[in-house]
PDB file of N, CA, C and O in Angstrom, chain B, residues numbered from 101:
ATOM      1  N   MET B 101      87.037 114.573 107.617  1.00  0.00           N
ATOM      2  CA  MET B 101      87.052 116.019 107.629  1.00  0.00           C
ATOM      3  C   MET B 101      88.496 116.485 107.731  1.00  0.00           C
ATOM      4  O   MET B 101      89.284 115.936 108.502  1.00  0.00           O
ATOM      5  N   LEU B 102      88.831 117.488 106.957  1.00  0.00           N
ATOM      6  CA  LEU B 102      90.129 118.132 107.044  1.00  0.00           C
ATOM      7  C   LEU B 102      89.949 119.504 107.670  1.00  0.00           C
ATOM      8  O   LEU B 102      88.917 120.148 107.479  1.00  0.00           O
ATOM      9  N   ILE B 103      90.931 119.943 108.404  1.00  0.00           N
ATOM     10  CA  ILE B 103      90.928 121.286 108.967  1.00  0.00           C
ATOM     11  C   ILE B 103      91.976 122.103 108.211  1.00  0.00           C
ATOM     12  O   ILE B 103      93.156 121.755 108.186  1.00  0.00           O
ATOM     13  N   ALA B 104      91.523 123.185 107.603  1.00  0.00           N
ATOM     14  CA  ALA B 104      92.421 124.077 106.874  1.00  0.00           C
ATOM     15  C   ALA B 104      92.737 125.285 107.750  1.00  0.00           C
ATOM     16  O   ALA B 104      91.870 125.807 108.451  1.00  0.00           O
ATOM     17  N   LYS B 105      93.982 125.712 107.695  1.00  0.00           N
ATOM     18  CA  LYS B 105      94.410 126.913 108.416  1.00  0.00           C
ATOM     19  C   LYS B 105      94.578 128.022 107.391  1.00  0.00           C
ATOM     20  O   LYS B 105      95.293 127.849 106.404  1.00  0.00           O
ATOM     21  N   ILE B 106      93.930 129.155 107.610  1.00  0.00           N
ATOM     22  CA  ILE B 106      94.011 130.282 106.695  1.00  0.00           C
ATOM     23  C   ILE B 106      94.732 131.413 107.405  1.00  0.00           C
ATOM     24  O   ILE B 106      94.365 131.809 108.511  1.00  0.00           O
ATOM     25  N   LYS B 107      95.757 131.922 106.754  1.00  0.00           N
ATOM     26  CA  LYS B 107      96.565 132.975 107.352  1.00  0.00           C
ATOM     27  C   LYS B 107      96.598 134.190 106.435  1.00  0.00           C
ATOM     28  O   LYS B 107      96.758 134.051 105.223  1.00  0.00           O
ATOM     29  N   TYR B 108      96.449 135.362 107.002  1.00  0.00           N
ATOM     30  CA  TYR B 108      96.553 136.611 106.260  1.00  0.00           C
ATOM     31  C   TYR B 108      98.030 136.942 106.078  1.00  0.00           C
ATOM     32  O   TYR B 108      98.805 136.900 107.034  1.00  0.00           O
ATOM     33  N   ILE B 109      98.414 137.271 104.850  1.00  0.00           N
ATOM     34  CA  ILE B 109      99.792 137.669 104.562  1.00  0.00           C
ATOM     35  C   ILE B 109      99.767 139.149 104.191  1.00  0.00           C
ATOM     36  O   ILE B 109      99.175 139.513 103.175  1.00  0.00           O
ATOM     37  N   PRO B 110     100.395 140.007 104.991  1.00  0.00           N
ATOM     38  CA  PRO B 110     100.330 141.445 104.719  1.00  0.00           C
ATOM     39  C   PRO B 110     101.069 141.828 103.435  1.00  0.00           C
ATOM     40  O   PRO B 110     101.901 141.065 102.944  1.00  0.00           O
ATOM     41  N   PRO B 111     100.766 143.011 102.892  1.00  0.00           N
ATOM     42  CA  PRO B 111     101.414 143.441 101.653  1.00  0.00           C
ATOM     43  C   PRO B 111     102.892 143.737 101.856  1.00  0.00           C
ATOM     44  O   PRO B 111     103.339 144.059 102.956  1.00  0.00           O
ATOM     45  N   THR B 112     103.637 143.619 100.759  1.00  0.00           N
ATOM     46  CA  THR B 112     105.052 143.977 100.748  1.00  0.00           C
ATOM     47  C   THR B 112     105.255 145.045  99.679  1.00  0.00           C
ATOM     48  O   THR B 112     104.286 145.539  99.103  1.00  0.00           O
ATOM     49  N   ASP B 113     106.498 145.399  99.414  1.00  0.00           N
ATOM     50  CA  ASP B 113     106.782 146.368  98.359  1.00  0.00           C
ATOM     51  C   ASP B 113     106.451 145.808  96.982  1.00  0.00           C
ATOM     52  O   ASP B 113     106.209 146.570  96.045  1.00  0.00           O
ATOM     53  N   ILE B 114     106.438 144.497  96.852  1.00  0.00           N
ATOM     54  CA  ILE B 114     106.261 143.852  95.545  1.00  0.00           C
ATOM     55  C   ILE B 114     104.840 143.342  95.341  1.00  0.00           C
ATOM     56  O   ILE B 114     104.293 143.480  94.247  1.00  0.00           O
ATOM     57  N   THR B 115     104.241 142.766  96.351  1.00  0.00           N
ATOM     58  CA  THR B 115     102.907 142.160  96.211  1.00  0.00           C
ATOM     59  C   THR B 115     101.915 142.783  97.181  1.00  0.00           C
ATOM     60  O   THR B 115     102.295 143.362  98.198  1.00  0.00           O
ATOM     61  N   GLY B 116     100.647 142.654  96.849  1.00  0.00           N
ATOM     62  CA  GLY B 116      99.588 143.100  97.747  1.00  0.00           C
ATOM     63  C   GLY B 116      99.330 142.057  98.816  1.00  0.00           C
ATOM     64  O   GLY B 116     100.021 141.040  98.885  1.00  0.00           O
ATOM     65  N   SER B 117      98.339 142.310  99.645  1.00  0.00           N
ATOM     66  CA  SER B 117      98.030 141.344 100.702  1.00  0.00           C
ATOM     67  C   SER B 117      97.376 140.109 100.094  1.00  0.00           C
ATOM     68  O   SER B 117      96.724 140.170  99.051  1.00  0.00           O
ATOM     69  N   ARG B 118      97.571 138.986 100.783  1.00  0.00           N
ATOM     70  CA  ARG B 118      97.082 137.693 100.303  1.00  0.00           C
ATOM     71  C   ARG B 118      96.589 136.864 101.474  1.00  0.00           C
ATOM     72  O   ARG B 118      96.805 137.192 102.640  1.00  0.00           O
ATOM     73  N   TYR B 119      95.918 135.775 101.119  1.00  0.00           N
ATOM     74  CA  TYR B 119      95.491 134.780 102.096  1.00  0.00           C
ATOM     75  C   TYR B 119      96.064 133.435 101.687  1.00  0.00           C
ATOM     76  O   TYR B 119      96.004 133.052 100.519  1.00  0.00           O
ATOM     77  N   LYS B 120      96.624 132.716 102.662  1.00  0.00           N
ATOM     78  CA  LYS B 120      97.195 131.397 102.407  1.00  0.00           C
ATOM     79  C   LYS B 120      96.410 130.365 103.197  1.00  0.00           C
ATOM     80  O   LYS B 120      96.299 130.449 104.420  1.00  0.00           O
ATOM     81  N   ALA B 121      95.866 129.388 102.476  1.00  0.00           N
ATOM     82  CA  ALA B 121      95.164 128.277 103.119  1.00  0.00           C
ATOM     83  C   ALA B 121      96.061 127.056 103.023  1.00  0.00           C
ATOM     84  O   ALA B 121      96.626 126.783 101.964  1.00  0.00           O
ATOM     85  N   SER B 122      96.196 126.328 104.105  1.00  0.00           N
ATOM     86  CA  SER B 122      97.047 125.139 104.099  1.00  0.00           C
ATOM     87  C   SER B 122      96.397 124.035 104.916  1.00  0.00           C
ATOM     88  O   SER B 122      95.624 124.274 105.843  1.00  0.00           O
ATOM     89  N   VAL B 123      96.745 122.820 104.530  1.00  0.00           N
ATOM     90  CA  VAL B 123      96.258 121.647 105.251  1.00  0.00           C
ATOM     91  C   VAL B 123      97.423 120.671 105.354  1.00  0.00           C
ATOM     92  O   VAL B 123      98.213 120.521 104.422  1.00  0.00           O
ATOM     93  N   LYS B 124      97.513 120.016 106.499  1.00  0.00           N
ATOM     94  CA  LYS B 124      98.568 119.025 106.716  1.00  0.00           C
ATOM     95  C   LYS B 124      97.926 117.783 107.306  1.00  0.00           C
ATOM     96  O   LYS B 124      97.238 117.841 108.325  1.00  0.00           O
ATOM     97  N   GLU B 125      98.165 116.666 106.648  1.00  0.00           N
ATOM     98  CA  GLU B 125      97.644 115.374 107.096  1.00  0.00           C
ATOM     99  C   GLU B 125      98.819 114.408 107.095  1.00  0.00           C
ATOM    100  O   GLU B 125      99.183 113.873 106.048  1.00  0.00           O
ATOM    101  N   GLY B 126      99.408 114.185 108.248  1.00  0.00           N
ATOM    102  CA  GLY B 126     100.616 113.359 108.322  1.00  0.00           C
ATOM    103  C   GLY B 126     101.767 114.065 107.620  1.00  0.00           C
ATOM    104  O   GLY B 126     102.104 115.199 107.958  1.00  0.00           O
ATOM    105  N   THR B 127     102.370 113.394 106.643  1.00  0.00           N
ATOM    106  CA  THR B 127     103.462 114.013 105.891  1.00  0.00           C
ATOM    107  C   THR B 127     102.953 114.726 104.640  1.00  0.00           C
ATOM    108  O   THR B 127     103.731 115.365 103.932  1.00  0.00           O
ATOM    109  N   PHE B 128     101.663 114.620 104.365  1.00  0.00           N
ATOM    110  CA  PHE B 128     101.052 115.246 103.198  1.00  0.00           C
ATOM    111  C   PHE B 128     100.696 116.693 103.539  1.00  0.00           C
ATOM    112  O   PHE B 128      99.950 116.943 104.485  1.00  0.00           O
ATOM    113  N   LYS B 129     101.232 117.649 102.768  1.00  0.00           N
ATOM    114  CA  LYS B 129     100.982 119.061 103.030  1.00  0.00           C
ATOM    115  C   LYS B 129     100.698 119.778 101.716  1.00  0.00           C
ATOM    116  O   LYS B 129     101.446 119.626 100.750  1.00  0.00           O
ATOM    117  N   VAL B 130      99.618 120.561 101.675  1.00  0.00           N
ATOM    118  CA  VAL B 130      99.236 121.323 100.485  1.00  0.00           C
ATOM    119  C   VAL B 130      98.826 122.722 100.938  1.00  0.00           C
ATOM    120  O   VAL B 130      98.220 122.890 101.997  1.00  0.00           O
ATOM    121  N   SER B 131      99.166 123.729 100.119  1.00  0.00           N
ATOM    122  CA  SER B 131      98.735 125.086 100.422  1.00  0.00           C
ATOM    123  C   SER B 131      98.384 125.813  99.132  1.00  0.00           C
ATOM    124  O   SER B 131      98.817 125.430  98.045  1.00  0.00           O
ATOM    125  N   ALA B 132      97.591 126.867  99.275  1.00  0.00           N
ATOM    126  CA  ALA B 132      97.195 127.700  98.140  1.00  0.00           C
ATOM    127  C   ALA B 132      97.133 129.144  98.617  1.00  0.00           C
ATOM    128  O   ALA B 132      96.737 129.417  99.750  1.00  0.00           O
ATOM    129  N   ILE B 133      97.530 130.067  97.740  1.00  0.00           N
ATOM    130  CA  ILE B 133      97.538 131.489  98.066  1.00  0.00           C
ATOM    131  C   ILE B 133      96.662 132.230  97.063  1.00  0.00           C
ATOM    132  O   ILE B 133      96.756 132.003  95.857  1.00  0.00           O
ATOM    133  N   VAL B 134      95.806 133.121  97.572  1.00  0.00           N
ATOM    134  CA  VAL B 134      94.967 133.959  96.709  1.00  0.00           C
ATOM    135  C   VAL B 134      95.149 135.420  97.123  1.00  0.00           C
ATOM    136  O   VAL B 134      95.390 135.706  98.295  1.00  0.00           O
ATOM    137  N   PRO B 135      95.033 136.345  96.163  1.00  0.00           N
ATOM    138  CA  PRO B 135      95.134 137.765  96.523  1.00  0.00           C
ATOM    139  C   PRO B 135      93.914 138.216  97.304  1.00  0.00           C
ATOM    140  O   PRO B 135      92.823 137.670  97.139  1.00  0.00           O
ATOM    141  N   SER B 136      94.098 139.201  98.143  1.00  0.00           N
ATOM    142  CA  SER B 136      93.002 139.740  98.941  1.00  0.00           C
ATOM    143  C   SER B 136      92.147 140.670  98.094  1.00  0.00           C
ATOM    144  O   SER B 136      92.658 141.407  97.250  1.00  0.00           O
ATOM    145  N   THR B 137      90.836 140.627  98.328  1.00  0.00           N
ATOM    146  CA  THR B 137      89.915 141.567  97.694  1.00  0.00           C
ATOM    147  C   THR B 137      89.518 142.661  98.678  1.00  0.00           C
ATOM    148  O   THR B 137      88.725 143.544  98.351  1.00  0.00           O
ATOM    149  N   TYR B 138      90.072 142.597  99.878  1.00  0.00           N
ATOM    150  CA  TYR B 138      89.783 143.549 100.956  1.00  0.00           C
ATOM    151  C   TYR B 138      88.300 143.551 101.317  1.00  0.00           C
ATOM    152  O   TYR B 138      87.742 144.586 101.681  1.00  0.00           O
ATOM    153  N   ALA B 139      87.671 142.386 101.214  1.00  0.00           N
ATOM    154  CA  ALA B 139      86.266 142.248 101.596  1.00  0.00           C
ATOM    155  C   ALA B 139      86.146 142.318 103.114  1.00  0.00           C
ATOM    156  O   ALA B 139      87.054 141.914 103.839  1.00  0.00           O
ATOM    157  N   SER B 140      85.019 142.833 103.580  1.00  0.00           N
ATOM    158  CA  SER B 140      84.844 142.977 105.029  1.00  0.00           C
ATOM    159  C   SER B 140      84.316 141.703 105.690  1.00  0.00           C
ATOM    160  O   SER B 140      84.303 141.603 106.917  1.00  0.00           O
ATOM    161  N   ASP B 141      83.883 140.733 104.887  1.00  0.00           N
ATOM    162  CA  ASP B 141      83.410 139.474 105.460  1.00  0.00           C
ATOM    163  C   ASP B 141      84.459 138.384 105.225  1.00  0.00           C
ATOM    164  O   ASP B 141      85.622 138.701 104.975  1.00  0.00           O
ATOM    165  N   ASP B 142      84.074 137.117 105.298  1.00  0.00           N
ATOM    166  CA  ASP B 142      85.045 136.031 105.187  1.00  0.00           C
ATOM    167  C   ASP B 142      85.163 135.481 103.763  1.00  0.00           C
ATOM    168  O   ASP B 142      85.573 134.333 103.594  1.00  0.00           O
ATOM    169  N   LYS B 143      84.822 136.254 102.746  1.00  0.00           N
ATOM    170  CA  LYS B 143      84.893 135.769 101.365  1.00  0.00           C
ATOM    171  C   LYS B 143      86.322 135.444 100.937  1.00  0.00           C
ATOM    172  O   LYS B 143      86.541 134.479 100.205  1.00  0.00           O
ATOM    173  N   ASP B 144      87.290 136.236 101.382  1.00  0.00           N
ATOM    174  CA  ASP B 144      88.681 135.956 101.023  1.00  0.00           C
ATOM    175  C   ASP B 144      89.147 134.628 101.606  1.00  0.00           C
ATOM    176  O   ASP B 144      89.863 133.873 100.948  1.00  0.00           O
ATOM    177  N   GLU B 145      88.741 134.342 102.842  1.00  0.00           N
ATOM    178  CA  GLU B 145      89.113 133.078 103.466  1.00  0.00           C
ATOM    179  C   GLU B 145      88.477 131.903 102.719  1.00  0.00           C
ATOM    180  O   GLU B 145      89.127 130.882 102.495  1.00  0.00           O
ATOM    181  N   ILE B 146      87.214 132.048 102.339  1.00  0.00           N
ATOM    182  CA  ILE B 146      86.529 130.989 101.582  1.00  0.00           C
ATOM    183  C   ILE B 146      87.208 130.782 100.239  1.00  0.00           C
ATOM    184  O   ILE B 146      87.400 129.640  99.822  1.00  0.00           O
ATOM    185  N   ARG B 147      87.578 131.857  99.549  1.00  0.00           N
ATOM    186  CA  ARG B 147      88.265 131.737  98.252  1.00  0.00           C
ATOM    187  C   ARG B 147      89.598 131.005  98.409  1.00  0.00           C
ATOM    188  O   ARG B 147      89.980 130.217  97.543  1.00  0.00           O
ATOM    189  N   ALA B 148      90.304 131.263  99.506  1.00  0.00           N
ATOM    190  CA  ALA B 148      91.577 130.591  99.744  1.00  0.00           C
ATOM    191  C   ALA B 148      91.370 129.093  99.942  1.00  0.00           C
ATOM    192  O   ALA B 148      92.138 128.286  99.418  1.00  0.00           O
ATOM    193  N   VAL B 149      90.337 128.718 100.694  1.00  0.00           N
ATOM    194  CA  VAL B 149      90.055 127.292 100.916  1.00  0.00           C
ATOM    195  C   VAL B 149      89.571 126.639  99.622  1.00  0.00           C
ATOM    196  O   VAL B 149      89.910 125.487  99.350  1.00  0.00           O
ATOM    197  N   GLU B 150      88.782 127.359  98.820  1.00  0.00           N
ATOM    198  CA  GLU B 150      88.341 126.815  97.535  1.00  0.00           C
ATOM    199  C   GLU B 150      89.539 126.551  96.616  1.00  0.00           C
ATOM    200  O   GLU B 150      89.570 125.537  95.920  1.00  0.00           O
ATOM    201  N   ALA B 151      90.517 127.450  96.608  1.00  0.00           N
ATOM    202  CA  ALA B 151      91.738 127.231  95.821  1.00  0.00           C
ATOM    203  C   ALA B 151      92.503 126.024  96.355  1.00  0.00           C
ATOM    204  O   ALA B 151      93.096 125.271  95.583  1.00  0.00           O
ATOM    205  N   LEU B 152      92.489 125.841  97.660  1.00  0.00           N
ATOM    206  CA  LEU B 152      93.132 124.682  98.271  1.00  0.00           C
ATOM    207  C   LEU B 152      92.431 123.392  97.856  1.00  0.00           C
ATOM    208  O   LEU B 152      93.093 122.392  97.581  1.00  0.00           O
ATOM    209  N   VAL B 153      91.099 123.402  97.807  1.00  0.00           N
ATOM    210  CA  VAL B 153      90.336 122.223  97.391  1.00  0.00           C
ATOM    211  C   VAL B 153      90.671 121.852  95.950  1.00  0.00           C
ATOM    212  O   VAL B 153      90.785 120.669  95.629  1.00  0.00           O
ATOM    213  N   VAL B 154      90.829 122.847  95.079  1.00  0.00           N
ATOM    214  CA  VAL B 154      91.213 122.578  93.689  1.00  0.00           C
ATOM    215  C   VAL B 154      92.556 121.846  93.651  1.00  0.00           C
ATOM    216  O   VAL B 154      92.725 120.893  92.891  1.00  0.00           O
ATOM    217  N   LYS B 155      93.503 122.291  94.468  1.00  0.00           N
ATOM    218  CA  LYS B 155      94.800 121.608  94.531  1.00  0.00           C
ATOM    219  C   LYS B 155      94.667 120.208  95.114  1.00  0.00           C
ATOM    220  O   LYS B 155      95.324 119.276  94.650  1.00  0.00           O
ATOM    221  N   LEU B 156      93.826 120.056  96.124  1.00  0.00           N
ATOM    222  CA  LEU B 156      93.635 118.739  96.735  1.00  0.00           C
ATOM    223  C   LEU B 156      93.016 117.751  95.751  1.00  0.00           C
ATOM    224  O   LEU B 156      93.335 116.563  95.784  1.00  0.00           O
ATOM    225  N   LYS B 157      92.138 118.232  94.877  1.00  0.00           N
ATOM    226  CA  LYS B 157      91.523 117.347  93.886  1.00  0.00           C
ATOM    227  C   LYS B 157      92.548 116.836  92.884  1.00  0.00           C
ATOM    228  O   LYS B 157      92.350 115.782  92.280  1.00  0.00           O
ATOM    229  N   LYS B 158      93.647 117.574  92.699  1.00  0.00           N
ATOM    230  CA  LYS B 158      94.707 117.164  91.772  1.00  0.00           C
ATOM    231  C   LYS B 158      95.819 116.388  92.477  1.00  0.00           C
ATOM    232  O   LYS B 158      96.756 115.926  91.825  1.00  0.00           O
ATOM    233  N   ALA B 159      95.730 116.243  93.780  1.00  0.00           N
ATOM    234  CA  ALA B 159      96.782 115.576  94.553  1.00  0.00           C
ATOM    235  C   ALA B 159      96.818 114.088  94.248  1.00  0.00           C
ATOM    236  O   ALA B 159      95.810 113.515  93.835  1.00  0.00           O
ATOM    237  N   PRO B 160      97.985 113.449  94.451  1.00  0.00           N
ATOM    238  CA  PRO B 160      98.096 112.010  94.198  1.00  0.00           C
ATOM    239  C   PRO B 160      97.190 111.170  95.099  1.00  0.00           C
ATOM    240  O   PRO B 160      96.762 110.086  94.702  1.00  0.00           O
ATOM    241  N   ILE B 161      96.896 111.652  96.295  1.00  0.00           N
ATOM    242  CA  ILE B 161      95.976 110.955  97.190  1.00  0.00           C
ATOM    243  C   ILE B 161      94.583 111.491  96.895  1.00  0.00           C
ATOM    244  O   ILE B 161      94.318 112.674  97.108  1.00  0.00           O
ATOM    245  N   LYS B 162      93.702 110.646  96.414  1.00  0.00           N
ATOM    246  CA  LYS B 162      92.345 111.074  96.063  1.00  0.00           C
ATOM    247  C   LYS B 162      91.505 111.174  97.330  1.00  0.00           C
ATOM    248  O   LYS B 162      91.099 110.160  97.898  1.00  0.00           O
ATOM    249  N   MET B 163      91.249 112.403  97.768  1.00  0.00           N
ATOM    250  CA  MET B 163      90.512 112.626  99.004  1.00  0.00           C
ATOM    251  C   MET B 163      89.024 112.820  98.786  1.00  0.00           C
ATOM    252  O   MET B 163      88.242 112.678  99.726  1.00  0.00           O
ATOM    253  N   PHE B 164      88.617 113.141  97.567  1.00  0.00           N
ATOM    254  CA  PHE B 164      87.214 113.420  97.291  1.00  0.00           C
ATOM    255  C   PHE B 164      86.688 112.427  96.273  1.00  0.00           C
ATOM    256  O   PHE B 164      87.395 112.072  95.330  1.00  0.00           O
ATOM    257  N   SER B 165      85.455 111.975  96.451  1.00  0.00           N
ATOM    258  CA  SER B 165      84.817 111.110  95.465  1.00  0.00           C
ATOM    259  C   SER B 165      84.565 111.914  94.198  1.00  0.00           C
ATOM    260  O   SER B 165      84.386 113.131  94.250  1.00  0.00           O
ATOM    261  N   HIS B 166      84.553 111.231  93.065  1.00  0.00           N
ATOM    262  CA  HIS B 166      84.342 111.899  91.783  1.00  0.00           C
ATOM    263  C   HIS B 166      83.007 112.632  91.775  1.00  0.00           C
ATOM    264  O   HIS B 166      81.978 112.056  92.127  1.00  0.00           O
ATOM    265  N   GLY B 167      83.021 113.894  91.376  1.00  0.00           N
ATOM    266  CA  GLY B 167      81.790 114.678  91.273  1.00  0.00           C
ATOM    267  C   GLY B 167      81.305 115.289  92.569  1.00  0.00           C
ATOM    268  O   GLY B 167      80.281 115.973  92.574  1.00  0.00           O
ATOM    269  N   VAL B 168      81.996 115.069  93.657  1.00  0.00           N
ATOM    270  CA  VAL B 168      81.571 115.604  94.953  1.00  0.00           C
ATOM    271  C   VAL B 168      82.273 116.941  95.190  1.00  0.00           C
ATOM    272  O   VAL B 168      83.500 117.032  95.138  1.00  0.00           O
ATOM    273  N   ASN B 169      81.484 117.960  95.448  1.00  0.00           N
ATOM    274  CA  ASN B 169      82.044 119.251  95.840  1.00  0.00           C
ATOM    275  C   ASN B 169      81.977 119.347  97.355  1.00  0.00           C
ATOM    276  O   ASN B 169      80.887 119.378  97.928  1.00  0.00           O
ATOM    277  N   PRO B 170      83.133 119.395  98.010  1.00  0.00           N
ATOM    278  CA  PRO B 170      83.129 119.410  99.473  1.00  0.00           C
ATOM    279  C   PRO B 170      82.542 120.703 100.036  1.00  0.00           C
ATOM    280  O   PRO B 170      82.594 121.762  99.409  1.00  0.00           O
ATOM    281  N   GLU B 171      81.993 120.582 101.218  1.00  0.00           N
ATOM    282  CA  GLU B 171      81.428 121.734 101.917  1.00  0.00           C
ATOM    283  C   GLU B 171      82.518 122.385 102.754  1.00  0.00           C
ATOM    284  O   GLU B 171      83.305 121.703 103.412  1.00  0.00           O
ATOM    285  N   ILE B 172      82.555 123.709 102.721  1.00  0.00           N
ATOM    286  CA  ILE B 172      83.556 124.476 103.470  1.00  0.00           C
ATOM    287  C   ILE B 172      82.830 125.298 104.525  1.00  0.00           C
ATOM    288  O   ILE B 172      81.883 126.024 104.221  1.00  0.00           O
ATOM    289  N   ARG B 173      83.282 125.176 105.766  1.00  0.00           N
ATOM    290  CA  ARG B 173      82.703 125.962 106.859  1.00  0.00           C
ATOM    291  C   ARG B 173      83.813 126.648 107.630  1.00  0.00           C
ATOM    292  O   ARG B 173      84.805 126.021 108.003  1.00  0.00           O
ATOM    293  N   ILE B 174      83.642 127.932 107.864  1.00  0.00           N
ATOM    294  CA  ILE B 174      84.575 128.666 108.711  1.00  0.00           C
ATOM    295  C   ILE B 174      84.249 128.315 110.159  1.00  0.00           C
ATOM    296  O   ILE B 174      83.118 128.493 110.609  1.00  0.00           O
ATOM    297  N   LEU B 175      85.245 127.818 110.881  1.00  0.00           N
ATOM    298  CA  LEU B 175      85.031 127.379 112.258  1.00  0.00           C
ATOM    299  C   LEU B 175      85.280 128.489 113.265  1.00  0.00           C
ATOM    300  O   LEU B 175      84.579 128.574 114.273  1.00  0.00           O
ATOM    301  N   GLY B 176      86.252 129.331 113.013  1.00  0.00           N
ATOM    302  CA  GLY B 176      86.585 130.391 113.948  1.00  0.00           C
ATOM    303  C   GLY B 176      88.023 130.828 113.746  1.00  0.00           C
ATOM    304  O   GLY B 176      88.708 130.366 112.834  1.00  0.00           O
ATOM    305  N   SER B 177      88.462 131.716 114.600  1.00  0.00           N
ATOM    306  CA  SER B 177      89.830 132.214 114.475  1.00  0.00           C
ATOM    307  C   SER B 177      90.522 132.196 115.830  1.00  0.00           C
ATOM    308  O   SER B 177      89.888 132.232 116.885  1.00  0.00           O
ATOM    309  N   TYR B 178      91.838 132.138 115.758  1.00  0.00           N
ATOM    310  CA  TYR B 178      92.658 132.141 116.957  1.00  0.00           C
ATOM    311  C   TYR B 178      94.041 132.666 116.587  1.00  0.00           C
ATOM    312  O   TYR B 178      94.668 132.156 115.658  1.00  0.00           O
ATOM    313  N   ASP B 179      94.510 133.656 117.289  1.00  0.00           N
ATOM    314  CA  ASP B 179      95.869 134.182 117.125  1.00  0.00           C
ATOM    315  C   ASP B 179      96.147 134.566 115.665  1.00  0.00           C
ATOM    316  O   ASP B 179      97.154 134.147 115.094  1.00  0.00           O
ATOM    317  N   HIS B 180      95.261 135.360 115.068  1.00  0.00           N
ATOM    318  CA  HIS B 180      95.393 135.887 113.705  1.00  0.00           C
ATOM    319  C   HIS B 180      95.342 134.816 112.623  1.00  0.00           C
ATOM    320  O   HIS B 180      95.789 135.057 111.502  1.00  0.00           O
ATOM    321  N   GLU B 181      94.815 133.656 112.930  1.00  0.00           N
ATOM    322  CA  GLU B 181      94.628 132.597 111.944  1.00  0.00           C
ATOM    323  C   GLU B 181      93.168 132.156 111.986  1.00  0.00           C
ATOM    324  O   GLU B 181      92.543 132.123 113.046  1.00  0.00           O
ATOM    325  N   VAL B 182      92.640 131.820 110.817  1.00  0.00           N
ATOM    326  CA  VAL B 182      91.254 131.373 110.704  1.00  0.00           C
ATOM    327  C   VAL B 182      91.284 129.889 110.372  1.00  0.00           C
ATOM    328  O   VAL B 182      92.150 129.435 109.624  1.00  0.00           O
ATOM    329  N   PHE B 183      90.349 129.138 110.920  1.00  0.00           N
ATOM    330  CA  PHE B 183      90.286 127.704 110.675  1.00  0.00           C
ATOM    331  C   PHE B 183      88.971 127.361 109.992  1.00  0.00           C
ATOM    332  O   PHE B 183      87.919 127.902 110.333  1.00  0.00           O
ATOM    333  N   ALA B 184      89.045 126.445 109.014  1.00  0.00           N
ATOM    334  CA  ALA B 184      87.864 126.021 108.269  1.00  0.00           C
ATOM    335  C   ALA B 184      87.863 124.510 108.159  1.00  0.00           C
ATOM    336  O   ALA B 184      88.917 123.873 108.157  1.00  0.00           O
ATOM    337  N   SER B 185      86.666 123.939 108.066  1.00  0.00           N
ATOM    338  CA  SER B 185      86.550 122.494 107.868  1.00  0.00           C
ATOM    339  C   SER B 185      86.191 122.228 106.413  1.00  0.00           C
ATOM    340  O   SER B 185      85.472 123.002 105.782  1.00  0.00           O
ATOM    341  N   ILE B 186      86.707 121.116 105.893  1.00  0.00           N
ATOM    342  CA  ILE B 186      86.435 120.677 104.528  1.00  0.00           C
ATOM    343  C   ILE B 186      85.910 119.246 104.625  1.00  0.00           C
ATOM    344  O   ILE B 186      86.607 118.357 105.113  1.00  0.00           O
ATOM    345  N   PHE B 187      84.679 119.026 104.158  1.00  0.00           N
ATOM    346  CA  PHE B 187      84.117 117.680 104.169  1.00  0.00           C
ATOM    347  C   PHE B 187      82.992 117.605 103.152  1.00  0.00           C
ATOM    348  O   PHE B 187      82.509 118.668 102.762  1.00  0.00           O
ATOM    349  N   PRO B 188      82.530 116.456 102.684  1.00  0.00           N
ATOM    350  CA  PRO B 188      82.924 115.110 103.090  1.00  0.00           C
ATOM    351  C   PRO B 188      84.149 114.648 102.327  1.00  0.00           C
ATOM    352  O   PRO B 188      84.406 115.089 101.207  1.00  0.00           O
ATOM    353  N   LEU B 189      84.877 113.783 102.929  1.00  0.00           N
ATOM    354  CA  LEU B 189      86.047 113.172 102.316  1.00  0.00           C
ATOM    355  C   LEU B 189      85.762 111.712 102.020  1.00  0.00           C
ATOM    356  O   LEU B 189      84.916 111.086 102.659  1.00  0.00           O
ATOM    357  N   ARG B 190      86.472 111.187 101.052  1.00  0.00           N
ATOM    358  CA  ARG B 190      86.366 109.769 100.747  1.00  0.00           C
ATOM    359  C   ARG B 190      87.205 109.007 101.749  1.00  0.00           C
ATOM    360  O   ARG B 190      88.227 109.512 102.214  1.00  0.00           O
ATOM    361  N   GLU B 191      86.792 107.806 102.085  1.00  0.00           N
ATOM    362  CA  GLU B 191      87.584 106.965 102.984  1.00  0.00           C
ATOM    363  C   GLU B 191      88.889 106.619 102.304  1.00  0.00           C
ATOM    364  O   GLU B 191      88.895 106.131 101.174  1.00  0.00           O
ATOM    365  N   ILE B 192      89.990 106.867 102.980  1.00  0.00           N
ATOM    366  CA  ILE B 192      91.308 106.563 102.433  1.00  0.00           C
ATOM    367  C   ILE B 192      91.805 105.296 103.083  1.00  0.00           C
ATOM    368  O   ILE B 192      91.875 105.206 104.309  1.00  0.00           O
ATOM    369  N   ALA B 193      92.154 104.303 102.261  1.00  0.00           N
ATOM    370  CA  ALA B 193      92.654 103.037 102.785  1.00  0.00           C
ATOM    371  C   ALA B 193      94.037 103.256 103.381  1.00  0.00           C
ATOM    372  O   ALA B 193      94.886 103.906 102.771  1.00  0.00           O
ATOM    373  N   GLN B 194      94.259 102.719 104.559  1.00  0.00           N
ATOM    374  CA  GLN B 194      95.550 102.878 105.242  1.00  0.00           C
ATOM    375  C   GLN B 194      96.495 101.770 104.851  1.00  0.00           C
ATOM    376  O   GLN B 194      97.631 101.732 105.323  1.00  0.00           O
TER     377      GLN B 194
END
């Protein structure tokens, strides 16, 4: 299982608000940013993690078995950050 951290990025003069999902496993770090739809539920957070999963599937370390779509669950939030779990993962040989 991987734990993804989702952070809200407020709007600037140039861009609108966004959500950034990131995961760090040792020295391996991947992140993805999606624009906000201003939804009142957690759809933006889920979209950010889904974009992160797409990047993880293209990563040099194969974390997912072929044809497996990982399950994403929002775990909760703390200090303006939301945390989600991503599983199942393939066993990675050390």
